[in-house]
C-alpha positions in Angstrom: 1.8 -19.4 13.9 0.4 -21.3 10.7 1.4 -20.3 7.2 -1.8 -19.2 5.2 -2.4 -17.6 1.8 -3.6 -14.0 1.9 -4.4 -11.4 -0.7 -2.5 -8.1 0.1 -3.6 -4.7 -1.2 -0.6 -2.2 -0.7 -1.7 1.2 -2.1 -2.9 0.4 -5.7 -0.9 -2.9 -5.9 -2.9 -6.1 -5.5 -0.9 -9.2 -4.8 -2.9 -12.3 -4.4 -2.1 -15.6 -2.8 0.9 -14.3 -0.6 2.3 -16.9 1.8 2.2 -15.3 5.2 2.0 -16.1 9.0 -0.7 -14.0 10.5 -1.0 -13.6 14.1 -3.3 -10.8 15.3 -2.2 -7.7 13.5 1.4 -9.1 12.7 1.8 -10.2 9.1 5.1 -12.0 8.6 6.5 -12.2 5.0 9.6 -13.5 3.4 12.0 -10.7 2.0 11.0 -11.7 -1.5 7.3 -11.4 -0.6 7.7 -8.1 1.2 9.4 -6.7 -1.9 6.9 -8.1 -4.3 4.0 -6.8 -2.3 5.2 -3.3 -1.1 8.5 -2.6 -3.1 10.3 -2.2 0.3 13.6 -4.2 0.9 15.9 -4.4 4.1 19.3 -3.0 3.6 22.0 -1.9 6.0 20.4 1.6 5.9 17.0 0.3 6.9 14.0 -0.4 4.8 14.4 1.1 1.4 12.2 1.7 -1.6 13.7 3.4 -4.6 15.9 6.2 -3.3 14.1 6.4 0.2 15.4 4.6 3.2 13.8 4.5 6.6 16.1 3.4 9.6 14.9 0.6 11.8 14.9 1.9 15.4 16.9 -0.6 17.6 14.0 -0.7 20.0 11.6 -1.7 17.2 13.8 -4.6 15.6 11.8 -7.3 17.2 8.6 -5.8 16.0 9.8 -5.7 12.4 12.3 -8.4 12.0 12.4 -12.1 13.0 15.2 -13.9 11.2 14.6 -13.9 7.5 10.9 -12.8 8.0 9.5 -9.2 8.0 6.5 -8.0 9.6 4.3 -6.1 7.1 2.1 -4.6 9.7 5.0 -3.2 11.8 6.6 -1.8 8.6 3.3 0.1 8.0 3.2 1.3 11.6 6.7 2.5 11.2 5.8 4.4 8.0 2.5 5.9 9.4 0.4 3.9 7.0 -3.1 2.6 8.0 -3.6 -1.1 7.9 -6.7 -3.3 7.9 -6.7 -7.1 8.2 -9.8 -9.3 7.4 -8.9 -12.5 9.1 -12.2 -14.2 7.9 -11.5 -13.3 4.3 -7.7 -13.5 4.4 -7.3 -10.0 3.1 -4.9 -7.2 4.2 -5.0 -3.7 3.0 -2.2 -1.0 3.6 -3.1 2.5 2.6 -1.0 5.7 1.9 0.8 7.4 4.9 -0.9 10.3 6.4 1.9 12.7 5.1 1.3 11.6 1.5 -2.5 12.0 1.8 -2.1 15.3 3.3 0.3 16.3 0.4 -2.1 15.0 -2.2 -5.1 17.0 -0.6 -3.2 20.3 -0.2 -1.7 20.2 -3.7 -5.1 21.1 -5.2 -4.2 18.7 -8.1 -6.9 16.1 -8.9 -5.6 12.6 -9.0 -5.2 11.0 -12.6 -8.0 8.8 -13.6 -9.6 7.7 -16.9 -13.3 7.1 -17.7 -15.2 6.1 -21.0 -17.6 8.3 -22.6 -21.0 7.1 -23.8 -19.5 5.7 -26.9 -16.7 3.8 -24.9 -13.8 6.1 -25.9 -11.5 6.5 -22.9 -10.8 9.9 -21.6 -8.0 10.6 -19.0 -8.1 13.7 -16.8 -4.5 14.6 -17.9 -5.8 15.1 -21.6 -7.6 18.2 -20.2 -4.8 19.6 -18.1 -5.0 23.4 -18.1 -8.7 23.3 -19.4 -11.9 23.6 -17.4 -13.6 20.2 -16.9 -17.1 19.4 -15.8 -17.4 16.1 -14.5 -21.0 14.8 -13.7 -21.5 11.7 -11.7 -24.6 9.7 -10.6 -25.2 6.9 -8.2 -28.4 5.1 -7.4 -28.0 4.7 -3.6 
């Protein structure tokens, strides 16, 4: 496997020019790059991010770990996150886990966003929490 520079989109975090060994759907990163890209680090309890730790099943150690390298694609599968790799453009994208997407959809709470009005003043949805909001959008396609 040759080392190449790829751009990784992990949720809303974009990390350009990450040094990785890419082979098929495997994306091998150093521990520092894994933490920088995803926020996950390997500890004795397993892969941990903030106060959440996910144990590494013994049968999957080879898929996830190789010396001091970590397979981002294997971690995404372990966490039930969708992953897309574009080999031609050297880009990888990891989305939110199915459980997180379901929680967001069933909460009936709109995601936070901000948009400018016609005068350029920025308005965020949270500014209007508890009030009725009409959002009009248009697209040319």
